[in-house]
PyMOL commands that place a pseudoatom at each C-alpha (Angstrom):
pseudoatom trace, name=CA, resn=MET, resi=1, chain=A, elem=C, hetatm=0, pos=[76.998, 119.884, 72.217]
pseudoatom trace, name=CA, resn=ILE, resi=2, chain=A, elem=C, hetatm=0, pos=[79.419, 117.595, 74.025]
pseudoatom trace, name=CA, resn=THR, resi=3, chain=A, elem=C, hetatm=0, pos=[78.706, 116.445, 77.549]
pseudoatom trace, name=CA, resn=ILE, resi=4, chain=A, elem=C, hetatm=0, pos=[81.623, 115.550, 79.778]
pseudoatom trace, name=CA, resn=SER, resi=5, chain=A, elem=C, hetatm=0, pos=[81.088, 114.005, 83.167]
pseudoatom trace, name=CA, resn=ARG, resi=6, chain=A, elem=C, hetatm=0, pos=[82.887, 115.060, 86.316]
pseudoatom trace, name=CA, resn=ASN, resi=7, chain=A, elem=C, hetatm=0, pos=[84.460, 111.568, 86.411]
pseudoatom trace, name=CA, resn=ASN, resi=8, chain=A, elem=C, hetatm=0, pos=[85.914, 112.073, 82.934]
pseudoatom trace, name=CA, resn=ILE, resi=9, chain=A, elem=C, hetatm=0, pos=[87.399, 115.392, 83.967]
pseudoatom trace, name=CA, resn=THR, resi=10, chain=A, elem=C, hetatm=0, pos=[88.828, 113.858, 87.138]
pseudoatom trace, name=CA, resn=GLU, resi=11, chain=A, elem=C, hetatm=0, pos=[90.404, 110.986, 85.195]
pseudoatom trace, name=CA, resn=TRP, resi=12, chain=A, elem=C, hetatm=0, pos=[91.909, 113.386, 82.653]
pseudoatom trace, name=CA, resn=LEU, resi=13, chain=A, elem=C, hetatm=0, pos=[93.302, 115.614, 85.399]
pseudoatom trace, name=CA, resn=LEU, resi=14, chain=A, elem=C, hetatm=0, pos=[94.838, 112.612, 87.155]
pseudoatom trace, name=CA, resn=LEU, resi=15, chain=A, elem=C, hetatm=0, pos=[96.459, 111.347, 83.966]
pseudoatom trace, name=CA, resn=ASP, resi=16, chain=A, elem=C, hetatm=0, pos=[97.855, 114.775, 83.185]
pseudoatom trace, name=CA, resn=THR, resi=17, chain=A, elem=C, hetatm=0, pos=[99.162, 115.184, 86.727]
pseudoatom trace, name=CA, resn=TYR, resi=18, chain=A, elem=C, hetatm=0, pos=[100.682, 111.684, 86.736]
pseudoatom trace, name=CA, resn=SER, resi=19, chain=A, elem=C, hetatm=0, pos=[102.584, 112.743, 83.623]
pseudoatom trace, name=CA, resn=GLU, resi=20, chain=A, elem=C, hetatm=0, pos=[103.911, 115.814, 85.460]
pseudoatom trace, name=CA, resn=ARG, resi=21, chain=A, elem=C, hetatm=0, pos=[104.928, 113.622, 88.403]
pseudoatom trace, name=CA, resn=HIS, resi=22, chain=A, elem=C, hetatm=0, pos=[106.731, 111.180, 86.118]
pseudoatom trace, name=CA, resn=ILE, resi=23, chain=A, elem=C, hetatm=0, pos=[108.806, 113.991, 84.597]
pseudoatom trace, name=CA, resn=ALA, resi=24, chain=A, elem=C, hetatm=0, pos=[109.680, 115.425, 88.013]
pseudoatom trace, name=CA, resn=LYS, resi=25, chain=A, elem=C, hetatm=0, pos=[110.499, 111.983, 89.437]
pseudoatom trace, name=CA, resn=ASP, resi=26, chain=A, elem=C, hetatm=0, pos=[112.826, 111.215, 86.513]
pseudoatom trace, name=CA, resn=LYS, resi=27, chain=A, elem=C, hetatm=0, pos=[114.646, 114.505, 87.022]
pseudoatom trace, name=CA, resn=LEU, resi=28, chain=A, elem=C, hetatm=0, pos=[114.995, 113.930, 90.785]
pseudoatom trace, name=CA, resn=GLN, resi=29, chain=A, elem=C, hetatm=0, pos=[116.373, 110.435, 90.185]
pseudoatom trace, name=CA, resn=PHE, resi=30, chain=A, elem=C, hetatm=0, pos=[118.802, 111.858, 87.616]
pseudoatom trace, name=CA, resn=PHE, resi=31, chain=A, elem=C, hetatm=0, pos=[120.264, 114.277, 90.179]
pseudoatom trace, name=CA, resn=GLU, resi=32, chain=A, elem=C, hetatm=0, pos=[120.413, 111.619, 92.909]
pseudoatom trace, name=CA, resn=LYS, resi=33, chain=A, elem=C, hetatm=0, pos=[122.286, 109.292, 90.573]
pseudoatom trace, name=CA, resn=LYS, resi=34, chain=A, elem=C, hetatm=0, pos=[124.559, 112.040, 89.218]
pseudoatom trace, name=CA, resn=HIS, resi=35, chain=A, elem=C, hetatm=0, pos=[125.633, 113.181, 92.677]
pseudoatom trace, name=CA, resn=GLY, resi=36, chain=A, elem=C, hetatm=0, pos=[125.240, 109.849, 94.487]
pseudoatom trace, name=CA, resn=THR, resi=37, chain=A, elem=C, hetatm=0, pos=[123.256, 111.362, 97.348]
pseudoatom trace, name=CA, resn=THR, resi=38, chain=A, elem=C, hetatm=0, pos=[119.917, 112.754, 98.447]
pseudoatom trace, name=CA, resn=PHE, resi=39, chain=A, elem=C, hetatm=0, pos=[118.913, 116.362, 97.962]
pseudoatom trace, name=CA, resn=SER, resi=40, chain=A, elem=C, hetatm=0, pos=[119.133, 117.223, 101.658]
pseudoatom trace, name=CA, resn=LYS, resi=41, chain=A, elem=C, hetatm=0, pos=[122.686, 115.848, 101.938]
pseudoatom trace, name=CA, resn=PHE, resi=42, chain=A, elem=C, hetatm=0, pos=[123.676, 117.638, 98.740]
pseudoatom trace, name=CA, resn=GLU, resi=43, chain=A, elem=C, hetatm=0, pos=[122.163, 120.869, 100.045]
pseudoatom trace, name=CA, resn=ASN, resi=44, chain=A, elem=C, hetatm=0, pos=[124.186, 120.598, 103.265]
pseudoatom trace, name=CA, resn=LYS, resi=45, chain=A, elem=C, hetatm=0, pos=[127.330, 119.944, 101.237]
pseudoatom trace, name=CA, resn=MET, resi=46, chain=A, elem=C, hetatm=0, pos=[126.596, 123.007, 99.094]
pseudoatom trace, name=CA, resn=LYS, resi=47, chain=A, elem=C, hetatm=0, pos=[126.242, 125.227, 102.150]
pseudoatom trace, name=CA, resn=LYS, resi=48, chain=A, elem=C, hetatm=0, pos=[129.540, 124.046, 103.628]
pseudoatom trace, name=CA, resn=GLY, resi=49, chain=A, elem=C, hetatm=0, pos=[131.673, 123.555, 100.537]
pseudoatom trace, name=CA, resn=LYS, resi=50, chain=A, elem=C, hetatm=0, pos=[133.604, 125.648, 98.089]
pseudoatom trace, name=CA, resn=GLU, resi=51, chain=A, elem=C, hetatm=0, pos=[131.735, 127.486, 95.366]
pseudoatom trace, name=CA, resn=ASN, resi=52, chain=A, elem=C, hetatm=0, pos=[131.172, 125.217, 92.360]
pseudoatom trace, name=CA, resn=PHE, resi=53, chain=A, elem=C, hetatm=0, pos=[129.047, 126.693, 89.596]
pseudoatom trace, name=CA, resn=GLU, resi=54, chain=A, elem=C, hetatm=0, pos=[128.076, 123.347, 88.050]
pseudoatom trace, name=CA, resn=HIS, resi=55, chain=A, elem=C, hetatm=0, pos=[126.950, 122.039, 91.430]
pseudoatom trace, name=CA, resn=TYR, resi=56, chain=A, elem=C, hetatm=0, pos=[125.156, 125.288, 92.160]
pseudoatom trace, name=CA, resn=ASP, resi=57, chain=A, elem=C, hetatm=0, pos=[123.250, 125.055, 88.861]
pseudoatom trace, name=CA, resn=ASP, resi=58, chain=A, elem=C, hetatm=0, pos=[122.285, 121.476, 89.701]
pseudoatom trace, name=CA, resn=TYR, resi=59, chain=A, elem=C, hetatm=0, pos=[121.282, 122.546, 93.197]
pseudoatom trace, name=CA, resn=ILE, resi=60, chain=A, elem=C, hetatm=0, pos=[118.925, 125.246, 91.906]
pseudoatom trace, name=CA, resn=GLU, resi=61, chain=A, elem=C, hetatm=0, pos=[117.316, 122.906, 89.376]
pseudoatom trace, name=CA, resn=TRP, resi=62, chain=A, elem=C, hetatm=0, pos=[117.111, 120.008, 91.863]
pseudoatom trace, name=CA, resn=LYS, resi=63, chain=A, elem=C, hetatm=0, pos=[115.478, 122.282, 94.431]
pseudoatom trace, name=CA, resn=ALA, resi=64, chain=A, elem=C, hetatm=0, pos=[112.948, 123.449, 91.839]
pseudoatom trace, name=CA, resn=PHE, resi=65, chain=A, elem=C, hetatm=0, pos=[112.035, 119.876, 90.924]
pseudoatom trace, name=CA, resn=ASN, resi=66, chain=A, elem=C, hetatm=0, pos=[111.578, 119.053, 94.618]
pseudoatom trace, name=CA, resn=ARG, resi=67, chain=A, elem=C, hetatm=0, pos=[109.081, 121.902, 94.834]
pseudoatom trace, name=CA, resn=ILE, resi=68, chain=A, elem=C, hetatm=0, pos=[107.371, 120.744, 91.648]
pseudoatom trace, name=CA, resn=MET, resi=69, chain=A, elem=C, hetatm=0, pos=[107.110, 117.203, 93.043]
pseudoatom trace, name=CA, resn=ASN, resi=70, chain=A, elem=C, hetatm=0, pos=[105.561, 118.464, 96.279]
pseudoatom trace, name=CA, resn=SER, resi=71, chain=A, elem=C, hetatm=0, pos=[103.088, 120.589, 94.346]
pseudoatom trace, name=CA, resn=VAL, resi=72, chain=A, elem=C, hetatm=0, pos=[102.174, 117.718, 92.021]
pseudoatom trace, name=CA, resn=GLU, resi=73, chain=A, elem=C, hetatm=0, pos=[101.660, 115.296, 94.939]
pseudoatom trace, name=CA, resn=LYS, resi=74, chain=A, elem=C, hetatm=0, pos=[99.329, 117.812, 96.586]
pseudoatom trace, name=CA, resn=LYS, resi=75, chain=A, elem=C, hetatm=0, pos=[97.438, 118.235, 93.325]
pseudoatom trace, name=CA, resn=ILE, resi=76, chain=A, elem=C, hetatm=0, pos=[97.034, 114.442, 92.964]
pseudoatom trace, name=CA, resn=ASN, resi=77, chain=A, elem=C, hetatm=0, pos=[95.693, 114.195, 96.523]
pseudoatom trace, name=CA, resn=ASP, resi=78, chain=A, elem=C, hetatm=0, pos=[93.264, 117.050, 95.885]
pseudoatom trace, name=CA, resn=ILE, resi=79, chain=A, elem=C, hetatm=0, pos=[91.977, 115.417, 92.703]
pseudoatom trace, name=CA, resn=ARG, resi=80, chain=A, elem=C, hetatm=0, pos=[91.645, 111.990, 94.359]
pseudoatom trace, name=CA, resn=ASN, resi=81, chain=A, elem=C, hetatm=0, pos=[89.749, 113.542, 97.269]
pseudoatom trace, name=CA, resn=GLY, resi=82, chain=A, elem=C, hetatm=0, pos=[87.394, 115.386, 94.934]
pseudoatom trace, name=CA, resn=ASN, resi=83, chain=A, elem=C, hetatm=0, pos=[88.778, 118.801, 95.842]
pseudoatom trace, name=CA, resn=ILE, resi=84, chain=A, elem=C, hetatm=0, pos=[88.207, 120.184, 92.370]
pseudoatom trace, name=CA, resn=LYS, resi=85, chain=A, elem=C, hetatm=0, pos=[85.820, 122.796, 91.100]
pseudoatom trace, name=CA, resn=VAL, resi=86, chain=A, elem=C, hetatm=0, pos=[84.342, 122.542, 87.632]
pseudoatom trace, name=CA, resn=SER, resi=87, chain=A, elem=C, hetatm=0, pos=[83.041, 125.785, 86.272]
for i in range(1, 87): cmd.bond("trace and resi %d" % i, "trace and resi %d" % (i + 1))
show_as sticks, trace
zoom trace
């Protein structure tokens, strides 16, 4: 039988979630560099501008990674605050 402490589980969860955040952050920085702007400014430009399929594809993916980043940040805060349930 292997015994794992709650602290070990918390540390593992944090490391795994930091990895997710790193991937999302890299992708967000890629889009900011590619388009030379922030997501919100790009989104406004998309709503006002001509239809551009490449930009639209980037917009959809960029928006998804923003949501992922928000979700991951919430998960990190929950783990740090001990808001986890081990069953």
